[in-house]
C-alpha positions in Angstrom: -50.2 -72.2 10.5 -51.3 -73.1 7.0 -54.4 -71.5 5.5 -56.8 -72.8 2.9 -58.6 -70.9 0.3 -62.3 -71.7 0.4 -64.3 -72.2 -2.6 -68.2 -72.5 -2.4 -69.3 -74.2 -5.6 -72.4 -73.4 -7.5 -74.3 -76.1 -6.3 -73.8 -75.2 -2.7 -74.3 -71.6 -3.1 -77.6 -72.8 -4.8 -78.5 -75.0 -1.5 -78.1 -72.0 0.6 -80.1 -69.9 -1.2 -83.0 -72.1 -1.5 -82.6 -72.9 2.4 -82.1 -69.3 2.9 -85.4 -68.7 1.4 -87.3 -71.3 2.7 -86.1 -70.2 6.2 -87.0 -66.4 5.2 -90.7 -67.3 4.3 -91.1 -68.5 7.6 -89.1 -66.3 9.8 -86.7 -63.2 8.1 -84.5 -62.7 11.2 -83.9 -66.4 11.7 -82.9 -66.5 8.1 -80.4 -63.9 8.5 -79.0 -65.2 11.6 -79.0 -68.9 10.0 -77.0 -67.1 7.1 -74.4 -65.4 8.7 -73.3 -68.0 11.3 -73.4 -70.4 8.2 -70.9 -68.3 6.2 -68.7 -67.5 9.4 -68.5 -71.3 9.6 -67.8 -71.9 6.1 -65.1 -69.2 6.1 -63.6 -70.9 9.3 -62.8 -74.0 7.0 -59.8 -72.4 5.8 -57.9 -73.2 9.3 -57.4 -77.0 9.9 -60.4 -78.1 8.1 -59.3 -81.9 9.0 -60.8 -81.3 12.5 -64.2 -82.3 10.4 -65.1 -85.9 10.5 -65.5 -87.9 7.1 -69.0 -87.8 5.8 -70.8 -91.1 5.6 -70.6 -90.7 1.2 -66.8 -90.8 1.5 -66.8 -94.7 1.6 -69.3 -95.3 -1.1 -67.7 -92.7 -3.2 -64.3 -93.5 -2.8 -63.0 -90.2 -2.0 -62.4 -88.3 1.1 -65.9 -85.9 1.9 -66.0 -84.0 5.2 -68.8 -82.5 6.8 -69.7 -80.5 9.3 -73.1 -79.4 10.8 -74.6 -76.0 11.3 -78.1 -74.8 13.0 -80.6 -77.1 14.8 -83.9 -78.4 14.7 -85.4 -77.9 11.4 -82.7 -75.6 10.4 -80.0 -78.1 10.8 -77.5 -78.6 7.6 -74.8 -80.6 6.4 -71.9 -78.7 4.9 -70.1 -81.0 2.7 -66.5 -80.4 1.0 -63.3 -81.5 0.1 -59.9 -80.8 0.9 -56.8 -80.5 -1.6 -53.7 -79.2 -0.4 -54.3 -75.6 -0.6 -58.0 -75.1 -1.0 -61.6 -76.4 0.5 -64.5 -76.9 -2.0 -67.4 -76.6 -0.4 -69.6 -79.1 -2.4 -73.2 -79.0 -0.6 -75.2 -77.5 1.8 -77.9 -80.1 2.6 -80.6 -80.1 5.1 -79.9 -82.8 7.9 -83.0 -84.9 7.0 -82.0 -85.3 3.2 -80.2 -88.8 2.0 -76.6 -88.8 1.3 -74.8 -87.7 -1.7 -75.0 -89.8 -4.5 -71.9 -89.8 -7.3 -73.7 -87.5 -9.9 -73.9 -84.7 -7.3 -70.2 -84.4 -6.4 -68.5 -81.8 -8.8 -65.9 -79.7 -7.3 -63.1 -78.9 -10.0 
């Protein structure tokens, strides 16, 4: 079973920190649970990341960007990532209500 190295890009780290702070301002324990489960999900991408569907952005940006979802209700977030031969690049973690990614938001290398 092939494993990939999971790399969380600075943009995704920033997204995660902002989301955590927003959730924590409302419910500290919910923020901790959200963060721990998010990191488990991200790190689990190391095995068979292709199981995740292509994100809508893939077609317009002409690159293979995949997405998985984490959370529910107001805490639902999209995890957007690319897959190379040996690495997973987590590009963004965006609230589910946000618009799709634009070309200027993609930096994974």
